[in-house]
ZAMARGU-4260 file (C-alpha; in steps of 0.2 Angstrom, whole numbers, plus 5000, padded with zeros to 4 digits):
<rodrens>
0) 4849/4989/4978 | 4843/4972/4985 | 4853/4964/4999 | 4858/4950/4987 | 4866/4963/4975
5) 4876/4972/4988 | 4892/4963/4992 | 4895/4958/5010 | 4913/4959/5008 | 4915/4976/5002
10) 4934/4976/5005 | 4936/4962/4993 | 4925/4970/4980 | 4935/4986/4982 | 4952/4977/4981
15) 4946/4969/4965 | 4941/4986/4958 | 4957/4994/4963 | 4968/4980/4956 | 4958/4982/4939
20) 4964/5000/4939 | 4982/4993/4936 | 4977/4988/4918 | 4985/5004/4911 | 5002/4999/4918
25) 5001/4981/4913 | 4997/4974/4931 | 4980/4967/4926 | 4969/4962/4911 | 4951/4967/4912
30) 4945/4951/4904 | 4955/4940/4916 | 4949/4951/4931 | 4931/4950/4926 | 4931/4931/4922
35) 4941/4927/4939 | 4930/4938/4950 | 4914/4931/4943 | 4918/4914/4949 | 4920/4919/4968
40) 4905/4919/4979 | 4903/4934/4990 | 4912/4932/5006 | 4919/4915/5002 | 4938/4917/5008
45) 4943/4900/5002 | 4935/4902/4985 | 4944/4919/4984 | 4961/4912/4987 | 4959/4897/4976
50) 4952/4906/4961 | 4965/4920/4961 | 4979/4908/4964 | 4973/4897/4949 | 4972/4913/4938
55) 4990/4918/4944 | 4997/4901/4940 | 4988/4901/4923 | 4995/4918/4918 | 5012/4914/4924
60) 5012/4899/4913 | 5007/4910/4898 | 5022/4921/4902 | 5034/4907/4902 | 5027/4901/4886
65) 5030/4918/4878 | 5048/4919/4885 | 5052/4902/4878 | 5047/4909/4861 | 5058/4924/4863
70) 5043/4936/4866 | 5050/4946/4880 | 5037/4959/4880 | 5022/4947/4882 | 5032/4938/4895
75) 5035/4953/4905 | 5017/4958/4904 | 5011/4941/4910 | 5023/4940/4924 | 5018/4957/4930
80) 5000/4952/4930 | 5004/4935/4938 | 5012/4944/4952 | 4997/4955/4955 | 4985/4940/4955
85) 4996/4931/4967 | 4995/4946/4978 | 4976/4946/4977 | 4976/4928/4982 | 4986/4932/4997
90) 4974/4947/5001 | 4963/4936/5011 | 4971/4931/5028 | 4968/4914/5036 | 4963/4913/5055
95) 4981/4914/5060 | 4990/4924/5046 | 5007/4923/5055 | 5006/4904/5053 | 4998/4904/5036
100) 5010/4894/5025 | 5000/4895/5009 | 4999/4914/5011 | 5018/4914/5013 | 5020/4904/4997
105) 5008/4916/4988 | 5018/4931/4994 | 5034/4923/4988 | 5027/4920/4971 | 5021/4937/4970
110) 5038/4944/4973 | 5046/4932/4962 | 5036/4935/4947 | 5037/4954/4950 | 5056/4953/4950
115) 5056/4943/4934 | 5045/4956/4926 | 5055/4970/4933 | 5072/4965/4925 | 5063/4966/4908
120) 5058/4984/4910 | 5067/4998/4901 | 5073/5005/4918 | 5089/4999/4927 | 5082/4988/4941
125) 5090/4981/4956 | 5084/4973/4972 | 5091/4982/4987 | 5093/4979/5006 | 5092/4995/5016
130) 5101/4995/5033 | 5089/4996/5047 | 5092/4994/5066 | 5105/4980/5064 | 5096/4972/5050
135) 5090/4977/5033 | 5073/4981/5024 | 5070/4974/5007 | 5066/4985/4992 | 5067/4989/4974
140) 5076/5003/4965 | 5072/5008/4947 | 5083/5021/4939 | 5076/5030/4924 | 5088/5032/4909
145) 5106/5028/4907 | 5114/5045/4908 | 5119/5043/4926 | 5113/5061/4930 | 5105/5063/4947
150) 5086/5063/4945 | 5071/5067/4956 | 5066/5051/4965 | 5049/5045/4971 | 5050/5035/4987
155) 5035/5024/4990 | 5028/5020/5007 | 5014/5007/5008 | 5000/5004/5021 | 4999/4990/5034
160) 5001/4972/5028 | 5004/4978/5010 | 5019/4974/4999 | 5030/4986/4990 | 5028/4977/4974
165) 5011/4985/4972 | 5020/5002/4973 | 5026/5000/4955 | 5008/4999/4949 | 5001/5012/4960
170) 5014/5026/4955 | 5031/5018/4950 | 5028/5014/4932 | 5020/5032/4930 | 5035/5040/4938
175) 5047/5031/4927 | 5038/5036/4911 | 5040/5054/4917 | 5059/5053/4920 | 5058/5050/4939
180) 5068/5036/4948 | 5057/5025/4959 | 5062/5017/4976 | 5050/5006/4985 | 5053/4996/5001
185) 5045/4985/5014 | 5046/4993/5032 | 5039/4986/5048 | 5022/4978/5046 | 5023/4977/5028
190) 5027/4964/5014 | 5043/4953/5017 | 5047/4963/5033 | 5031/4956/5041 | 5030/4939/5032
195) 5048/4934/5033 | 5056/4944/5047 | 5040/4945/5058 | 5043/4963/5061 | 5027/4972/5065
200) 5021/4990/5063 | 5027/5005/5072 | 5020/5023/5073 | 5036/5033/5074 | 5040/5031/5055
205) 5054/5044/5056 | 5065/5030/5062 | 5060/5019/5046 | 5061/5032/5033 | 5076/5041/5039
210) 5087/5026/5034 | 5078/5024/5018 | 5082/5042/5014 | 5100/5040/5019 | 5101/5025/5008
215) 5094/5034/4993 | 5104/5049/4995 | 5120/5039/4993 | 5114/5033/4976 | 5124/5044/4963
220) 5108/5044/4951 | 5097/5051/4965 | 5096/5070/4967 | 5096/5071/4986 | 5087/5088/4985
225) 5073/5081/4975 | 5067/5066/4985 | 5048/5065/4985 | 5038/5054/4997 | 5022/5045/4991
230) 5012/5038/5005 | 4998/5026/5000 | 4984/5021/5012 | 4991/5021/5030 | 5007/5026/5021
235) 4999/5044/5020 | 5000/5045/5039 | 5018/5037/5039 | 5026/5049/5027 | 5017/5064/5036
240) 5023/5058/5053 | 5041/5057/5045 | 5040/5075/5038 | 5032/5081/5055 | 5048/5075/5064
245) 5062/5083/5055 | 5061/5072/5039 | 5069/5078/5023 | 5058/5079/5008 | 5056/5090/4993
250) 5038/5086/4993 | 5026/5073/5001 | 5010/5066/4993 | 4997/5059/5006 | 4986/5046/4997
255) 4975/5047/5008 | 4978/5061/5020 | 4973/5057/5037 | 4974/5064/5055 | 4971/5047/5064
260) 4970/5029/5060 | 4961/5025/5076 | 4947/5012/5075 | 4945/5015/5056 | 4949/4999/5048
265) 4936/4992/5050 | 4926/5006/5057 | 4922/5001/5075 | 4904/5004/5081 | 4904/5017/5096
270) 4896/5004/5107 | 4911/4992/5105 | 4923/5006/5105 | 4917/5012/5122 | 4920/4995/5129
275) 4938/4996/5122 | 4941/5013/5130 | 4934/5007/5147 | 4946/4992/5146 | 4931/4980/5146
280) 4941/4969/5135 | 4932/4952/5137 | 4915/4960/5132 | 4923/4970/5117 | 4932/4954/5111
285) 4915/4945/5111 | 4906/4959/5101 | 4921/4960/5089 | 4919/4941/5086 | 4901/4944/5082
290) 4906/4958/5070 | 4918/4946/5061 | 4905/4933/5059 | 4893/4945/5051 | 4905/4955/5040
295) 4918/4947/5029 | 4926/4965/5027 | 4927/4966/5046 | 4934/4949/5047 | 4948/4952/5035
300) 4953/4969/5042 | 4953/4963/5060 | 4963/4948/5056 | 4976/4958/5046 | 4977/4972/5059
305) 4980/4960/5073 | 4994/4951/5063 | 5002/4967/5056 | 5001/4977/5073 | 5006/4962/5083
310) 4991/4962/5095 | 4986/4946/5103 | 4967/4950/5101 | 4957/4962/5090 | 4955/4973/5105
315) 4974/4975/5106 | 4974/4980/5088 | 4960/4993/5089 | 4968/5001/5105 | 4986/5001/5096
320) 4978/5010/5081 | 4976/5026/5092 | 4995/5028/5092 | 4994/5032/5073 | 4987/5050/5076
325) 4994/5067/5070 | 4990/5082/5081 | 4988/5099/5075 | 5005/5103/5081 | 5012/5088/5072
330) 5005/5094/5056 | 5011/5112/5058 | 5029/5105/5060 | 5028/5098/5042 | 5039/5110/5031
335) 5038/5101/5015 | 5025/5106/5001 | 5012/5093/5002 | 4998/5086/4991 | 4984/5079/5002
340) 4972/5068/4992 | 4955/5063/4999 | 4945/5048/4992 | 4927/5051/4994 | 4924/5032/4992
345) 4931/5029/5010 | 4919/5034/5023 | 4929/5028/5037 | 4940/5043/5038 | 4928/5056/5030
350) 4934/5074/5032 | 4951/5069/5039 | 4961/5075/5023 | 4952/5091/5024 | 4956/5094/5042
355) 4974/5089/5038 | 4975/5102/5024 | 4968/5116/5035 | 4980/5113/5049 | 4995/5114/5038
360) 5006/5130/5038 | 5018/5124/5024 | 5011/5125/5006 | 4997/5112/5003 | 4987/5107/4989
365) 4971/5098/4993 | 4962/5087/4980 | 4946/5077/4982 | 4946/5061/4972 | 4929/5057/4966
370) 4924/5038/4963 | 4924/5041/4945 | 4940/5051/4945 | 4954/5041/4937 | 4967/5055/4935
375) 4978/5051/4950 | 4994/5051/4941 | 4990/5068/4932 | 4986/5076/4948 | 5001/5069/4957
380) 5014/5074/4943 | 5006/5091/4939 | 5009/5095/4958 | 5027/5089/4957 | 5031/5098/4941
385) 5025/5114/4949 | 5033/5111/4966 | 5050/5104/4961 | 5052/5118/4948 | 5047/5131/4961
390) 5060/5123/4973
</rodrens>
């Protein structure tokens, strides 16, 4: 492959590919995705944001036109796609993400159109506020069916900087089709908690998921003994951390399984990491600045990490990421049956999921997801069907 045919911004390329994977649940249209992505020069942050914003606005107008005609199905589908495209537009951070007013507007549009789509689904949908340390965390609750009977419930935990709206497309729609309830929330360093409340990430996620489970357990339609935690990206660490520190779970799904997040997003070269660990911050910052200029992927991930984790510099972010580590003793304290997924397309944490699975003493299922493997939902819900029946 020539240098010109290899994207410099592989994070953006992978994000586009991942978003295209939401076609099956109505979160994207392949033709729209291909046409939009084709108009974005590689590594051009401004073009990325502008092009996806225009695609989102156009799709939202189509949805409103359908709604005006009384076509609720077409309106729902268009609003859901618009929400995803607004999220894609906001995926690229500016130089100071915390003060990026355009990104704030895009995130609000993504939330707004998601909520417009959600009320048109067959599920009973409500926005929720989950009590948390004197304030609240925002979230969405989807209840499957109208019988009122308690059902197994998927609680979705995202990664850093991401928004809970995406969880519906990752696993929520699939859960509802199978008769599960679905609860997604934004915790510290995520979605509206980060953007609107300026609350940054924390590693001790038991203090976040604990209140979420307390909230869910009080919902009559939620079977408190059949709450499943699905962690996506860094969320795989977060739900495992919760389970390792006394958390209640009928089962957990770690997608991806990881033992540490340290210096992995982006992967930090050993020469720079040595400077960070030796506290030679000025030299490390200078080299990280060079890395950001040379790699659009590194630029995006370091900006997002600094903002999400609350660091003043990229070195602060890299150093803080070491706090997101599970020891062997931590993993052995997990009592819940666990599905550990490893994505072979992510070389930055290669082998971690296998190490995680080997360290477990509770029942564990370890699955390697190949690049061409699109059966995530089948693997997850086959595991849950077996696990919850056995429980």
